[in-house]
N, C-alpha and C positions, 0 to 999 in steps of 0.2 A: 293609303298614302298614312305614313306615321305622323303621329301629332308631334309636335315640337316640345323638345325636352325642357320641362321647367326648371328652372334655376333656383337653388336653396334662397328660403327669403333670411332674413336676419335672423329673426328667432329660430330657424332651423338651425343656423352657423350656431348661436349662442348656446342651443341645446347640445349641439356637435360638442364645443368647446367644453363645456361642463363634463357630459358624458367624459372625454379624452382625460379630463382631470382626475376624475374619480377615478376611471380604469388605471391610470399611472400610479396615484397612491397608493390605491389596491395592489398593484402588482408589485409596489416598491416594500408595502408592509410584508407582502406574499415571501418577496424574495430572503428576509431577514439580511444576515451580512454581506455585503458589496464585496467580494473578494476583490484582489488587486489585478488578480487575471482577467476577472469580469470587466474591470474599470478599462484594461488596456486594451480589451478587446472591443470597446464600446470606441475608445479614441483611434485605433487600428482603422476600424471601418469609416471612420470621417475622416482621415488622413487619407485613406484608399478611394473615397468619392471624389474629395476635392483634385486628386491628380488627376484621374478618369476624365473628369468633367473642366479640364483647366480651359481647353480651346473652345467649348461651348460658351462658358464663363464669360472669355474675353469677349466673343462677339458679342453677346447679352449684353456686358457694359458698354461697349462700343454701341450698341443700339442706344442704350438708355440716354446715353449722355449724349449720342448725336454722334460725338469724337472721343473717342476715351484711348489714347494709347495702348498698346499690347502692353509693352514694359511694365507701364505705369499700374494697370491692371494685375498682372503677374506678379509684380514686387508688393503691393502695397493691399490687395486683396487676396491672392493666391496665398501666398508666401506667407503673408501677414494672419494667416487663418492656421496656416499648416504648422507653423512655429511652435506656437504657445501649445499645442495638442503632443506636436514632438518633445518639445520641454516637460512636458506632464507627464507624458508617459515614461521617459527617464527616471524622474523625481519621485512618482508617486508613491512609492514603495517604503520611500523613506519620510515621507510627508505623513503618510498614515501612520507610522511609528507613534507611539505614546510618547509626549514630554514629560519626564519627570519634573515634579517642583520640591521644593523642600518644605519639609514640614515644622508647624512651630514649636519653638522649647518649650516643654523638652519632650512633646509627643513624638520627634523624629527618633532624639534618642532611645527612646522608649521602644520604638519598633514601627510607628505610625508612619503612614509611607503617603504621598500625595501624586497624582497624575492628572494632566489633561489628554483625554483621547477625540479625536476627532471623528464624527459621526455624520451620516449626509444629514442634508436638512429633508429631502424628499424630491418634491417638486419644483423646479425652479423656470420661471418665466423670463424669456429675452424679448425685448422691443430694441430693433435694428433698425438705423437709419438709413438715410439713401446714398450717403457719399461714400462711405465704403461698406457697401451691403453684403459681398461676402464676408468680410474680415470682419465686423463686429456682429455679425449674427454667428459664425463658426467659432471664432477665436475665442470667445468667452467660454465655452465647452471643452478647451483645455482644463479649465479649472474645474468647471461645472461639473464634466464627467470623470475626473480623476477626484472628485470628491465624494462620489460615488452616487450624482442624484440623477433622476428623470428631468428632461426639459421639453418646454413647449414653444415654439418660436412665433413670433409675428414679425415680417418684413415689412419693409416699406413700400406704399404704392407707387412712389415716384420712380420705382426702376421695377417696372411692372415684368420685362423680358426676363430680368436676373432674378426676381422672386419665381416666377415660375417656374424657372430651372431650379431654383433650390426647394421649391417644393419636391421635384420629380428627385431630387438627389437624395432627400430626408427619407421619402417614400424607400429609397432602394438601399441604403445605408443601415438602418435603425428599424425595429418593430415600432409601431405607434405607441407600443406603452413604454419605450424607451424615450424616443424623440417626435416630435410632432409640431406640425408648422401649418399654419393658417393666415394662408394671403387674404388681401381685401382692403379696404379704404378708410378712412378716420372712424366710422361707426364700428368696423370691427376692432381696430386699435383699442377705443373705448372702452367695449365690454370686454375684450381681451386684459385689460389694465384693473379691471375689476374681479378678475378670477382669486378666489381663495388660495394661490401658490402659496408656498412656505419660505419665497424669496422672490424678488421681482428685479431685474436687471432692465436698466432703461439708459439708452445712448440717443440725445439729440436735444433738442433747444432747451431752454432753462424755462421758456412761458410755460409749453407744454409739458412739461416736468413737474411743475405745479398742479395740472390736471391729473396727474399718473399719481402723483403723492397722496392725492385727496381721494382716486379711487381706491389706492390699495390700501389706506386707514381704515375704511369701512369694515376690512377682514384683518385688520395688523397685521398686513404684512410689511414686510421689512423691505425696503427699498436699498437698491445700488443707483446711483444716478449719476453718470458721465455726461456732463453738458459743456459749457463753452465759456464765453465770455472777449474778454478783449486783450490778447496776451502782448504785452510788452515788449519791443526789443530796446535794449539801453547801449549805446555806441558809445563807447568811454574815448577821450581825448588818447588814451594808451593804445588804442584798438590798429592792428592793420587794417586801413579801409576797404583794399581791394578784394584782399583773403575773406574779411568778414561779411561783407556784400555778396560776394559769390554763393557762401552757405546761406546766408538769409535768404536772397532769391530763389535758390534752389527750393528751400521751404516754403518761400509764396506762391511761386508760380506751380508746384507740384499740385495737378488736378485742379488747376487754377483758380487755387485757395482756396479752394470747398475742401478743408482742413480744421477740426474745430483744435488745433492746436497752429494753425499757422500763425506766422508775424502777423498782426493785428496792427499798432503802430509803430514808428519807428522813432525814438529820441535821440538827437546827435547833437554835438557840440555846435553853437551858432555859425563858427567860423568854416565849419567842415562841412555845411551845407550842398555848397555847391559839389564838392568834392565826390559827396555820398550819391548825389544825382547823376550825376556823370559816370559812378561805378556802377550804379545800377542801369542804366542804360547801355553799358559795357557787356554787364554781365547776361545781361537777358540776350542783348543780340549773339553773344557767343553760344548761348544755350538752343536760341531761336529766333535764324536768319528771318525767319518769315512766321507768322502766326495763325492767319487765316486760313491758307492751305496747308497746313502743316499737319500730319496725322498726328505729332507726338506733343501736341499743344492741346490741354483739355475744354473741353469746350463747357459752359454753365449749364448746370443740369437741365433748367427748362425754362418756359417763358416768363412764370411768376418771379423766379429769382433773377433772370436779366433784368427785367423791369424795375425790381427792389435795385440793382448794383447800379443802374443806369442812370437811376434817381436821387440815387446816392450823389454820383460824380456831377449831375446836373446841378443840383440845390448847391455844392460846393463851388461850381463856376459862378451861378447866379450870385453866389453871396461874396465873391470877388477873390476869392481863393486861386492859386495859380495852379494850376490842371495839366499833368504832361502824361499824355497816353504815349507808351513808349513802342513806337510800331515800326522794326527795324526794314520788313519788307515794303513799307510803305502802301500796306493793304487797304481797301477800301470795304470798312466794316460794317458800313452802312447797306451793302448788296451783301449779304449773306443768308443763305437759309436755315443756318443753325442759331448758335446762343453765345458767340465767342465774344469775348471782351478781352482788349488788349490789358497789360498789366499798367495800371493809372496810378499813378503819385498826385496825392493833394499837399502841397508845401504848406506848412504853419496854420493847419484850418483853426477858424474858429471853435471851441471847445461844445457849441452845443448845435454843430453840424449832426446831422443824423450819422454820418460816415466816424464821428467820434463818442457816439451814444448808443451804435446799434453794433451787433458784432458783425465785423464784414463777410466771413464766408464767400471769398470771393478775390478776385486778382487787381484790388483796390488796396490800396498802402498808403496812409494818412502819416506824414513825416514833421514830426516837431521840434523845435531848438531849443535847447537851453543855454544858459550861462555857467551856473556851479553846478556842480553835481547834484546836491541836496535838493536840487529843484525833480530832479528823474523822481528820485523816494518820494515826493511828496506827493505828487501829481498821480504816480500809482496807488498810495495810500489813497487817496481822495476818490477812487472808482470801487467799485465792486470787484471781490479778490480774483483773480484771471486763475482760468486752468493751466497755465505755466506763465515762467516769466524769462526771460533772454537777458542775459550779458555780454557784450564781447569788449575784452578790453585784457592788460596783463597786470592791472592796480590791484592789489589783493586786498586794499581798505574797499576800495571802491565794492567790489566781487565779497566781499565781506559783509559789506550795508546792504547789498541786495538782496542778499541770501536770509539774514537775519532781521532787517526793518521793513520787508515787506512780505507778505504772504499769498503764497501762491499753490495750486496744487501740485508742483512739479516744478523745476528749472532746468536749465541748461547753460553752460560757461562754453563760452565761443562756440555757440552751434545753436541750431532750432530744432525741434520736433525730436530730435535723436534719443530722449530720453524713455520714450513709448516703446522702443527697439528693443529695449533691455528688460530680458523676461523675468529677471530677478529684482527689479524695479516695482513696487505698486504703483499702479497708472490709476490716478483719480484725482478729482478736484477738491474743493473748499468752498463753503458757503454756497455764493449763487453760483460757482463752477462744479458743483459737482457733491456727492456724498457717497463714502465709502468707496474703497479701490479693488481692483483686482490685479491679474500680473502673479506667475509664479506661484510662490509659496503663500506669498499674501492671497492671492486668487483661491485656491484652493482652500485657504481657513476663512475667507468671508463665504465661500460658499458649503461650510461646514457647520455645525455647530460643536466646539470645543468644551465636553464634558468634562466639568471636574468632579473628581474620585478620590476620595478617602479613603484607604484600610487602616483600621483599627489595629492596633497588636493584640495579642493574646492575652495580655496582662491586665489586669482590673485597672485599668486609668482612673476611671471615676474616682477610684478609693485614694488610688496614690496622688491624684492632682487634687485632691481636696473638693474636687465636683459634687463629690455624693454628699446626700445629707445621711446623718446629722452633720452638720459644719461645725469646723473646729481649729487647731490650730495647723493645720496643715492647709487647709482655705484658706487663714489670714496669712499665712507665709506665701502661698499662690497670689492674692491677689496683690501684697506688697510687691512682690517681685513683679508685675506686670506693670503695675500703676506709679512704678518710680521713674526718675526721669533720666 
């Protein structure tokens, strides 16, 4: 009888991660110049494996969420991972070209030349979350591989079926010295975040990001942190309510609101509150005639988050807020085997409710009212800076006020979330909602070292410029020219 197979210990796994990191760094140095052809080949292999595994990914995501629509998985995980790779593949040759910069007078006039060359960093670590586990693990590879780097990934333990499948995909598409992946729980994530990467990308909660940044700081590893926060939606008196609410609720109900960019609360003119609530009920009913038995309405990921969200709702009810659960099919959500929550409105909530203090990350939507538009600006500015801010309306002065008087990672006018789908717009937060950005050329630069290079002319610049001792009249002339107003 064969002895039971012994599972690797945590120390074994840490040793393995350290060894893979060392091997990747050594392989990167041995490779020398990473050609455009090599980068494109690595991207092509990523695209191919994503397309090959798309049906299996849909099934795995549905298993992990207990109900995840096929269309949502294909649009927001598969396509959203393939698109950045295709975009990078198309543009990386132009991104790789040195950037000419002007040289300080009179050096440029005398033949000196300045440029920036983008060099790979080396090995980039990627820690991906559970809400879009494929997109946020594979999508960043567009910029990372285009920049010529090697990669080590850590997927979320909250999506075990998807993470297991991604391990298989990575092993099939790349050599371990190119891209490696390590599955496991929080202890694996903790060890992973302490590795001496050349850069670390983390997508997840602000609270966890503090630990990630602290771990990375021990090796002075630069970090890109894609976090979240409470992204506000300001609806103007000039807005088309029906059209605006349709776009808002599409963003809020997609993936059951488990999106870092999902609308977190609405601010509406006080006289339009009833109209807004009616429009939300109509919009949800049009998209989802029923919810509980509808395979197109996503479940909350697990019991922990289900309890968290229902706790927010219960607290609001206990504190006297008006709570409206939008349940078009009048289904009984108490009798379910999964974790679905109907879209739930909390009207005019107290500011100290947990639903107003914590990022919701689910299908719960507080609605506040205002009398004067300036109240919305003041309120947003009284809170930590969000990942996104959304304005709906046709008043250009209000639009300008939202864009210039508030600070957010990104913004949309008359829509929500869609700025992340623009590959040439950098995606990132500000303050507690994130640090650094990627996507498109900004992503390529984020995962590259922009090396400044100056090439001197054949002339005796030291003598001509007066910089060469013994100092004399030419030195004094050069100083006067440079210090005058």
